[in-house]
C-alpha positions in Angstrom: 0.0 0.0 0.0 2.8 2.4 0.9 4.6 1.6 -2.3 1.5 2.3 -4.3 1.1 5.7 -2.5 4.7 6.6 -3.3 4.3 5.6 -6.9 1.2 7.7 -7.3 2.8 10.7 -5.7 5.9 10.5 -7.9 6.0 13.3 -10.5 5.7 12.2 -14.1 9.0 12.8 -16.1 8.7 15.6 -18.6 9.4 13.2 -21.5 6.4 11.2 -20.7 3.9 14.1 -20.5 1.3 14.3 -23.2 2.3 16.7 -26.0 0.2 19.8 -26.6 -0.5 21.6 -29.9 2.0 24.3 -28.7 4.7 21.6 -28.2 4.1 20.3 -31.8 4.2 23.9 -33.1 7.6 24.5 -31.4 9.1 21.4 -33.0 7.6 22.2 -36.4 9.2 25.7 -36.3 12.6 24.1 -35.6 12.2 21.7 -38.5 11.1 24.5 -40.8 14.2 26.5 -39.9 16.4 23.4 -40.4 15.0 22.9 -43.9 15.6 26.6 -44.8 19.2 26.3 -43.5 19.8 23.2 -45.6 20.3 20.9 -42.5 17.4 18.7 -43.7 16.3 17.7 -47.2 12.7 18.2 -48.3 12.0 14.4 -47.8 13.6 14.4 -44.4 11.6 17.4 -43.4 8.3 15.9 -44.6 9.0 12.6 -42.9 9.8 14.3 -39.5 6.7 16.5 -39.7 4.6 13.4 -40.2 6.2 12.0 -37.1 5.5 15.2 -35.2 1.8 15.1 -36.0 1.6 11.5 -34.8 3.7 11.9 -31.6 1.8 11.6 -28.3 4.4 12.6 -25.7 7.0 15.3 -25.3 9.8 12.7 -25.4 8.6 11.4 -28.8 8.7 15.0 -30.2 12.2 15.7 -29.0 13.5 12.7 -31.0 12.9 14.6 -34.3 15.1 17.5 -33.3 17.8 16.1 -31.1 20.4 16.3 -33.9 19.6 20.0 -34.7 21.5 22.9 -33.0 18.3 25.0 -32.9 16.7 22.5 -30.5 19.2 23.3 -27.8 18.9 27.1 -28.4 15.1 27.1 -28.1 15.3 25.5 -24.6 16.5 28.7 -23.1 13.9 30.6 -21.1 11.6 32.8 -23.2 12.4 36.5 -23.5 10.4 38.6 -21.1 8.9 41.6 -22.9 8.4 44.8 -20.9 4.9 45.0 -19.4 4.4 48.5 -20.8 5.3 50.1 -24.1 8.5 52.1 -24.4 8.0 55.8 -23.7 7.4 57.7 -27.0 7.0 54.5 -29.1 3.2 54.8 -29.3 1.4 57.9 -30.8 -1.4 59.6 -28.9 -3.8 59.4 -31.8 -5.0 56.0 -33.1 -3.8 54.7 -36.5 -7.1 52.7 -36.8 -10.5 52.9 -35.2 -12.7 49.7 -35.0 -16.2 50.7 -33.9 -19.3 48.5 -33.3 -22.5 50.2 -32.1 -25.4 47.7 -32.0 -23.4 45.9 -34.7 -20.2 43.9 -35.3 -16.8 45.0 -36.7 -13.9 42.8 -37.7 -10.2 43.3 -38.7 -8.7 40.0 -39.9 -6.6 38.5 -42.7 -3.5 40.2 -44.2 -3.7 43.8 -42.9 -1.1 46.2 -41.6 -1.3 46.8 -37.9 -0.6 50.3 -36.7 1.0 51.3 -33.5 -2.3 52.3 -31.8 -5.6 50.7 -32.5 -8.8 51.8 -30.8 -11.7 49.3 -30.4 -15.1 50.4 -29.3 -17.9 47.9 -28.7 -21.2 49.5 -27.5 -23.9 46.9 -27.5 -21.8 45.3 -30.2 -18.9 43.0 -31.0 -15.4 43.9 -32.2 -12.9 41.2 -33.4 -9.3 42.2 -34.0 -7.4 39.2 -35.4 -3.6 39.8 -35.7 -2.7 36.2 -36.5 -2.0 37.1 -40.2 -1.3 40.8 -39.8 1.8 42.6 -41.1 3.7 44.1 -38.1 5.5 47.2 -39.3 6.2 48.2 -35.7 7.5 46.1 -32.8 5.1 47.6 -30.3 1.3 47.7 -30.9 -1.3 48.9 -28.4 -4.9 47.9 -28.7 -7.0 50.3 -26.6 -10.3 48.6 -26.0 -13.6 49.8 -24.5 -16.6 47.5 -24.2 -19.9 48.8 -22.9 -22.6 46.1 -23.0 -20.4 44.7 -25.7 -17.5 42.4 -26.5 -13.9 43.0 -27.8 -11.8 40.0 -28.8 -8.1 40.3 -29.7 -6.2 37.4 -31.2 -2.4 37.3 -31.8 0.0 34.8 -33.4 1.8 32.5 -31.0 5.2 33.8 -31.8 4.6 37.4 -30.4 4.4 38.7 -26.9 1.1 39.6 -25.4 0.4 41.7 -22.3 -2.6 43.4 -20.9 -3.6 46.1 -18.4 -7.2 47.0 -17.7 -10.2 46.0 -15.7 -14.0 45.5 -15.6 -16.9 47.2 -14.0 -19.5 44.4 -13.7 -17.6 43.1 -16.7 -14.7 40.9 -17.6 -11.1 41.9 -18.7 -8.9 38.9 -19.4 -5.6 38.8 -21.3 -3.5 35.7 -21.5 0.1 36.8 -21.0 2.5 35.5 -23.6 6.3 36.0 -23.9 7.9 35.2 -27.3 11.2 33.4 -27.4 12.8 36.1 -29.5 13.5 39.6 -28.2 12.9 40.9 -31.7 9.3 39.6 -31.8 6.4 42.2 -31.8 4.7 43.0 -28.6 1.0 43.5 -28.4 -0.5 45.4 -25.4 -4.2 45.2 -24.8 -5.4 48.0 -22.5 -9.0 49.0 -21.7 -12.1 48.7 -19.6 -15.2 46.5 -19.8 -18.4 48.0 -18.4 -21.0 45.3 -18.3 -19.1 43.8 -21.2 -16.1 41.6 -22.0 -12.5 42.2 -23.3 -10.4 39.2 -24.0 -6.9 38.8 -25.6 -5.2 35.5 -26.3 -2.9 33.8 -28.7 -4.2 31.9 -31.8 -2.6 29.3 -33.9 -1.3 31.0 -37.1 -1.3 29.9 -40.7 2.1 28.3 -40.4 0.9 25.1 -38.8 -2.1 24.9 -41.1 0.3 25.1 -44.1 2.4 22.4 -42.7 -0.6 20.2 -42.2 -1.7 20.8 -45.8 1.7 19.8 -47.1 1.7 16.7 -45.0 -1.8 15.7 -46.2 -0.8 16.2 -49.8 2.3 14.0 -49.4 0.2 11.3 -47.7 -2.4 11.5 -50.5 0.3 11.1 -53.1 1.8 8.2 -51.2 -1.6 6.5 -51.0 -2.3 7.1 -54.7 1.1 5.6 -55.6 0.5 2.6 -53.4 -3.0 2.0 -54.9 -1.6 2.3 -58.5 0.8 -0.6 -57.7 
């Protein structure tokens, strides 16, 4: 009985933990860079990406990058972005206003993000999706106001995300994220929710979907070739 209790209390080794989508994305990024640097051939890259998608534990994922230098560099602690923008980096006037009054307004797709974006949701919904945006500036502020409304901010997983704000009978929630690279853009979500909701969180970008598409096409070609024989 005592042995069973000790075994149950023992922590699970990191290598045996179930892999998350973020873990797979990290490995896929390393493999993509290795392909671009010429460390892997196209066939080797495709084969390893297939393995990444099928892996179930963190240890299984690490096997695909253990011979790549970038794997060891990425294990360093993530860069911690400053919690507030640099003085003078953000203009006083907004570069873009996104307004929804008894309606909805959306910014998504391939668009240029300014340094200051104002979002107003009054009995309405505003969605600001930066997952495919072009970042011309390293620091971007989203100033959000929700009155009986909802403001949602989505960012790529490879940028930093910080938030400062609150709610009056409402909800203000920003999932803090620190990118590994100090050169990565930083998105600051500031604002107030009055009987409303303001939320900021990371979203999987197009990179992973592109990898999935390439793998699916390769598998389809392999299946067709096998059926032809």
